[in-house]
C-alpha positions in Angstrom: 13.2 -19.6 -51.5 11.7 -16.5 -49.9 10.2 -18.7 -47.2 13.7 -20.1 -46.4 15.2 -16.6 -46.2 12.3 -15.7 -43.8 13.1 -18.6 -41.6 16.8 -17.7 -41.5 15.9 -14.1 -40.6 13.7 -15.3 -37.8 16.4 -17.5 -36.5 19.0 -14.7 -36.6 16.8 -12.1 -35.0 17.2 -13.3 -31.4 20.9 -13.5 -31.9 21.0 -9.9 -33.1 18.9 -8.8 -30.1 21.1 -10.7 -27.8 24.2 -9.0 -29.2 22.6 -5.5 -28.8 21.6 -6.3 -25.3 25.1 -7.6 -24.5 26.5 -4.3 -25.8 24.2 -2.3 -23.6 25.1 -4.4 -20.6 28.8 -4.1 -21.2 28.5 -0.3 -21.7 26.7 -0.1 -18.3 29.5 -2.0 -16.6 32.1 0.2 -18.4 30.8 3.5 -17.0 28.4 2.9 -14.2 29.2 -0.3 -12.3 31.9 0.1 -9.6 34.7 -2.4 -9.8 37.0 -3.6 -7.1 39.5 -4.9 -9.7 42.2 -3.0 -11.6 41.3 -0.7 -14.5 42.5 -3.4 -16.9 39.2 -5.2 -16.2 37.4 -2.2 -17.7 39.7 -2.3 -20.7 38.8 -5.9 -21.3 35.1 -4.9 -21.2 35.8 -2.1 -23.8 37.6 -4.6 -26.1 34.6 -7.0 -25.8 32.3 -4.3 -26.9 34.5 -3.5 -29.9 34.5 -7.2 -30.9 30.7 -6.9 -31.1 30.6 -3.4 -32.5 34.0 -2.2 -34.0 33.0 1.5 -34.1 31.3 1.7 -30.7 32.1 5.3 -29.6 31.7 4.6 -25.9 34.3 1.8 -25.9 36.7 3.7 -28.3 36.6 6.8 -26.1 37.2 4.8 -22.9 40.3 3.2 -24.4 41.6 6.6 -25.7 41.1 8.1 -22.2 43.0 5.1 -20.7 45.9 5.3 -23.2 46.0 9.1 -22.6 46.5 8.7 -18.9 49.2 6.1 -19.5 51.0 8.6 -21.8 51.0 11.3 -19.2 52.1 9.0 -16.4 55.0 7.4 -18.3 58.1 8.4 -20.2 56.9 6.4 -23.2 56.8 8.7 -26.2 54.6 6.4 -28.3 51.3 8.1 -29.1 49.1 5.0 -28.3 45.9 7.0 -28.6 46.4 8.2 -32.2 47.9 4.9 -33.4 44.7 3.2 -32.0 42.4 5.8 -33.6 44.1 5.8 -37.0 43.8 2.0 -37.2 40.1 2.2 -36.7 39.7 5.1 -39.1 41.6 3.3 -41.8 39.1 0.4 -41.5 36.0 2.7 -41.3 36.9 5.9 -43.2 33.2 7.0 -43.6 32.3 7.1 -39.9 31.8 10.8 -38.9 32.1 10.0 -35.1 35.6 8.8 -35.5 36.7 12.1 -36.9 35.0 13.9 -34.0 37.0 11.8 -31.6 40.2 12.5 -33.7 39.6 16.2 -33.3 39.6 15.7 -29.6 42.6 13.4 -29.2 44.9 14.4 -32.1 47.4 16.0 -29.7 47.3 13.4 -27.0 51.0 12.6 -27.7 51.7 16.0 -26.2 53.4 17.3 -29.3 54.5 20.9 -29.0 52.1 22.4 -31.5 51.8 26.2 -32.1 48.4 27.8 -31.6 48.0 27.9 -35.3 48.9 24.3 -35.8 46.6 23.1 -33.1 43.6 25.2 -34.4 44.1 24.1 -38.0 44.3 20.4 -37.0 41.2 20.6 -34.9 39.2 22.2 -37.7 40.7 19.8 -40.3 39.3 16.7 -38.5 36.0 18.4 -37.8 35.7 19.3 -41.5 36.3 15.7 -42.4 33.2 14.8 -40.2 31.3 17.8 -41.7 31.9 16.4 -45.3 30.2 13.2 -44.2 27.2 14.8 -42.6 26.8 18.6 -42.9 23.4 18.7 -41.2 24.7 17.1 -38.0 24.1 19.5 -35.1 27.0 18.2 -33.0 29.6 18.6 -35.8 28.3 22.1 -36.6 28.4 23.0 -32.9 32.1 21.8 -32.5 33.1 23.7 -35.6 31.4 26.8 -34.2 33.2 26.4 -30.9 36.6 26.1 -32.6 36.2 29.2 -34.7 34.5 31.1 -31.9 37.2 30.4 -29.4 39.9 31.4 -31.9 38.0 34.7 -32.6 38.0 35.6 -28.9 41.7 35.0 -28.3 42.8 38.6 -28.6 40.1 39.7 -26.1 40.9 37.1 -23.5 41.1 38.5 -20.0 43.0 36.2 -17.5 41.1 35.2 -14.4 42.0 33.7 -11.0 45.7 34.4 -11.8 45.6 32.0 -14.8 47.4 33.2 -17.8 49.1 36.2 -16.1 52.5 37.0 -14.8 53.2 39.3 -11.9 56.0 41.9 -12.3 58.2 43.3 -9.5 55.8 46.2 -9.0 52.9 43.7 -8.6 51.3 44.7 -11.9 49.6 41.8 -13.6 49.9 41.5 -17.4 49.1 38.7 -19.9 51.9 36.2 -20.5 51.8 36.7 -24.2 49.8 38.9 -26.7 47.9 36.3 -28.6 45.9 36.7 -31.8 43.4 34.7 -33.9 45.0 32.2 -36.2 42.1 31.0 -38.3 40.9 33.0 -41.3 37.6 35.0 -40.8 37.0 33.2 -37.6 34.1 35.4 -36.5 32.2 35.0 -39.8 32.8 31.2 -39.8 31.7 30.9 -36.2 28.5 32.7 -36.9 27.8 30.5 -39.9 28.1 27.3 -38.0 26.2 28.7 -35.0 23.3 29.4 -37.4 23.5 25.8 -38.6 23.1 24.7 -35.0 19.9 26.7 -34.7 18.8 25.1 -38.0 19.6 21.5 -37.2 20.0 21.3 -33.3 17.6 20.6 -30.5 16.2 23.1 -28.0 19.1 22.8 -25.5 21.7 23.7 -28.1 19.5 26.5 -29.5 19.3 28.1 -26.0 23.1 27.9 -25.6 24.1 29.3 -29.0 21.7 32.3 -28.7 24.3 34.2 -26.7 27.4 33.9 -28.9 25.2 34.6 -31.9 24.1 37.9 -30.5 27.6 38.7 -29.4 29.0 38.0 -33.0 26.1 39.8 -34.7 26.7 42.9 -32.7 30.5 42.8 -33.3 30.2 42.2 -37.1 27.1 44.2 -38.0 26.3 46.3 -34.9 22.9 44.6 -34.6 21.1 44.6 -31.3 20.0 41.2 -29.8 17.0 39.3 -31.0 14.4 38.0 -28.5 15.6 35.0 -26.6 14.4 31.7 -27.7 13.5 29.7 -24.5 11.1 26.9 -25.2 8.7 25.5 -22.6 10.2 22.0 -22.6 13.6 23.5 -21.7 12.1 25.6 -18.9 10.5 22.5 -17.4 13.9 20.8 -17.2 15.6 23.5 -15.2 14.9 25.0 -11.8 16.3 28.3 -13.2 16.9 29.4 -16.8 20.1 27.7 -18.1 22.0 31.1 -18.3 21.1 32.1 -14.7 24.6 31.5 -13.3 26.3 33.5 -16.0 25.6 36.8 -14.2 24.8 38.6 -17.4 24.8 42.4 -17.2 23.2 45.0 -19.4 25.0 45.2 -22.7 26.5 41.7 -22.2 26.6 41.1 -26.0 29.1 44.0 -26.4 31.7 42.2 -24.2 34.2 40.2 -26.3 36.2 39.1 -23.3 33.5 36.6 -22.4 33.3 33.1 -24.0 29.5 32.7 -23.9 29.5 29.1 -25.2 31.7 28.0 -22.3 29.9 30.2 -19.8 26.3 29.1 -20.8 27.3 25.5 -21.1 28.8 25.6 -17.6 25.8 27.5 -16.2 23.4 25.1 -17.8 25.2 22.0 -16.6 25.4 23.4 -13.0 21.7 24.3 -12.9 20.6 21.0 -14.4 22.6 19.1 -11.8 21.2 21.2 -9.0 17.6 20.6 -10.3 18.2 16.8 -10.4 19.4 16.9 -6.8 16.3 18.9 -5.7 14.0 16.5 -7.5 15.7 13.5 -5.8 14.6 14.8 -2.4 11.2 16.2 -3.5 12.2 19.8 -3.3 10.1 21.7 -5.9 11.4 24.7 -8.0 10.6 28.0 -6.4 11.3 30.4 -9.3 7.9 30.1 -11.0 5.8 29.2 -8.0 2.7 31.4 -7.7 2.2 33.1 -4.3 0.4 36.2 -2.9 2.2 39.5 -3.1 2.7 39.7 0.6 3.8 36.1 1.1 7.4 34.9 1.1 9.3 31.7 0.7 13.0 31.4 1.7 15.0 28.2 1.1 18.6 27.7 2.2 20.5 24.8 0.7 23.9 24.0 2.3 26.1 21.5 0.5 29.0 20.4 2.7 31.9 18.3 1.4 32.3 16.0 4.4 28.9 16.2 6.1 25.3 15.8 5.3 23.5 18.3 3.1 21.1 20.7 4.9 17.9 22.2 3.6 15.9 24.8 5.6 12.8 26.4 4.2 10.7 29.2 5.6 7.1 29.8 4.4 5.5 33.1 5.4 1.7 33.5 4.8 0.4 36.7 6.5 1.7 36.3 10.1 1.9 32.5 10.0 5.5 31.4 9.6 6.4 27.7 9.1 9.9 26.5 9.2 10.8 23.1 7.8 14.2 21.4 7.4 15.8 18.1 6.4 19.3 16.6 6.4 20.3 14.5 3.5 22.9 11.7 3.5 26.2 12.1 1.6 25.8 9.0 -0.7 26.5 9.5 -4.3 23.4 7.8 -5.7 20.5 9.8 -7.2 18.3 8.4 -4.5 19.1 10.5 -1.4 18.3 9.4 2.1 16.7 11.9 4.5 18.4 11.3 7.9 16.6 14.0 9.8 13.7 16.3 9.2 11.3 18.5 11.1 8.7 21.3 10.9 7.5 24.0 13.3 6.1 27.4 13.6 8.4 30.3 14.5 7.5 33.7 16.0 7.1 36.8 13.9 10.0 38.2 16.0 12.4 35.4 14.9 11.3 35.9 11.3 12.0 39.7 11.5 15.4 39.1 13.1 16.5 36.8 10.3 15.1 39.1 7.6 17.1 42.0 9.1 20.3 40.0 9.1 19.7 38.8 5.5 19.1 42.4 4.4 22.1 43.6 6.3 24.3 41.1 4.4 23.4 42.8 1.1 21.8 39.6 -0.2 19.6 41.5 -2.8 22.7 43.1 -4.4 24.7 39.9 -4.9 25.5 38.3 -8.2 23.5 35.1 -8.8 26.6 32.9 -8.8 30.1 33.4 -7.3 32.9 30.8 -7.3 36.4 30.8 -5.9 38.6 27.9 -7.0 39.4 25.6 -4.1 39.6 21.8 -3.5 36.8 21.4 -1.1 34.5 23.3 1.2 30.8 24.2 1.3 28.3 25.6 -1.2 25.7 28.0 0.1 22.5 28.6 -1.9 19.8 31.0 -0.7 16.6 31.5 -2.7 14.0 34.1 -1.8 10.5 34.4 -3.5 8.4 37.3 -2.4 5.2 37.8 -4.5 6.5 37.4 -8.1 10.0 38.6 -7.3 12.7 35.9 -7.2 16.3 36.1 -6.1 18.9 33.3 -5.8 22.5 33.5 -4.6 25.0 30.6 -4.8 28.6 30.8 -3.6 31.4 28.6 -2.2 32.9 31.5 -0.3 30.1 34.0 0.6 30.6 37.2 2.7 30.7 36.8 6.5 27.4 38.6 7.2 25.7 36.2 4.8 27.2 33.2 6.5 25.9 34.5 9.9 22.4 35.0 8.5 22.5 31.4 7.2 23.7 30.1 10.6 20.9 32.1 12.3 18.3 30.5 10.1 19.7 27.0 10.8 19.8 27.7 14.5 15.9 27.8 14.6 16.0 24.1 13.7 17.2 21.1 15.8 20.3 20.7 13.5 23.5 20.7 15.5 25.9 23.4 14.2 28.5 23.0 16.9 31.0 21.1 14.8 30.5 23.0 11.5 30.9 26.7 12.5 33.0 29.0 10.4 36.1 30.0 12.3 35.0 33.6 12.5 31.6 32.8 14.0 30.7 31.3 17.3 27.4 29.8 18.6 27.4 32.4 21.3 27.4 35.1 18.6 24.5 33.4 16.8 22.5 33.2 20.1 23.2 36.9 20.7 21.9 37.6 17.2 18.6 35.9 18.1 18.2 38.2 21.1 19.5 41.3 19.3 22.8 41.3 21.3 25.2 41.8 18.4 28.8 42.9 19.2 27.8 46.5 18.1 24.7 46.3 20.2 26.6 45.1 23.2 29.1 48.1 22.8 26.1 50.5 22.4 24.2 49.1 25.4 27.4 49.0 27.4 28.1 52.6 26.6 24.6 53.7 27.4 24.7 51.7 30.6 28.0 53.3 31.7 26.5 56.7 30.8 23.4 56.1 32.9 25.5 54.9 35.9 27.6 58.1 35.7 24.5 60.3 35.4 23.0 58.6 38.5 26.2 59.1 40.5 26.3 62.8 39.5 22.7 63.3 40.6 23.4 61.6 43.9 26.7 63.3 44.5 25.5 66.9 43.8 22.9 67.2 46.6 25.4 65.7 49.0 28.2 68.2 48.1 25.6 71.1 48.1 24.4 70.4 51.7 28.0 70.1 52.9 28.9 73.5 51.6 25.8 75.0 53.3 26.9 73.7 56.7 30.4 75.1 56.3 29.0 78.5 55.6 
């Protein structure tokens, strides 16, 4: 009998493996493979996955997103997303991931819920998941985010004009005075954040450090603990995950800042940037060891409609090497270098660039600045001198900084003619290389005019003097 069961198991094993492999294949087609057919084809793929795995989260989430788009684009008031989700939950009531999805999509029917109703429903579904698995890091993290966001509501400061109204006298005020709607939201947020530290991985521990210190100070006036930053996380990032957050002294006292959102966003941006650098064999500079007097400067120029440009300057004593590369605009992780080069530049050119970079105020900039816009360029300048590292990234930097970047690129053979800022010309960049800036031209012009006048006076005085002598 046991032998027959063993044979049956051996016969079924390949079929099980085949199904698992088919699911993986279908998931790949669902999210990664481009399709020249209508979106309905992807919906068919998602349904095939669910026939093999009725609680496959990737397929369920894809279908929910698709239904949600349809709800927004049509006048149909039927909440297809929650009808679909509720049917699956009814069949699989002990699946924690379904309640996590429910906490995300419960309001997809665009019901006009109050702040209190929305927060209570979100926490209700997350608690359902928590009851099924209280040691799950993701569930604890989502509960922490819900309570934490609610706690910060009264301290919210509108940014970029979002959430404000402008009165006749141009004064900006919040649209409504909002308040927290969940009971003891700060205490609950801190409780679940500590659970994340207990059950979560290194990435989550690094993120939740910041809201934990903020809440501890608010509740108990306790100063921050040392930052936990494990080596394996530091190796994944070109900069620390919080680097784009522009943290100031006493940051933990600031309740107007949502540090979960801010550090998540900073971490994602830095990780994506690091992946791009790795794809073109550009090493991280921040922790590179160089001599105190040596310097490395790298300018990365990400352009919406043209190739990406990298220019690197390596200074060792009086030897200055400039290298550059242009990268194709394809969206794959494997980037194609369409042009590169390397050459030595003079100490004079290096000093000219350094003067202009210093003049731009580079060392005083925040690490990251962003202005909401649909397209444009992203400018990233890194400078490592000895053990001191500075990076600045912006999609709308100051004009002097732009000029310094153009000056650096002008030392290469990359053509700037068709991609100049409207306030800068190639003639001005060439003048910068020779020291003939607009102010210098005015100064030299004034000095030249003064010298000419002085020479004329010297010539004219003896002539008038001799004439007077003859008359007498």
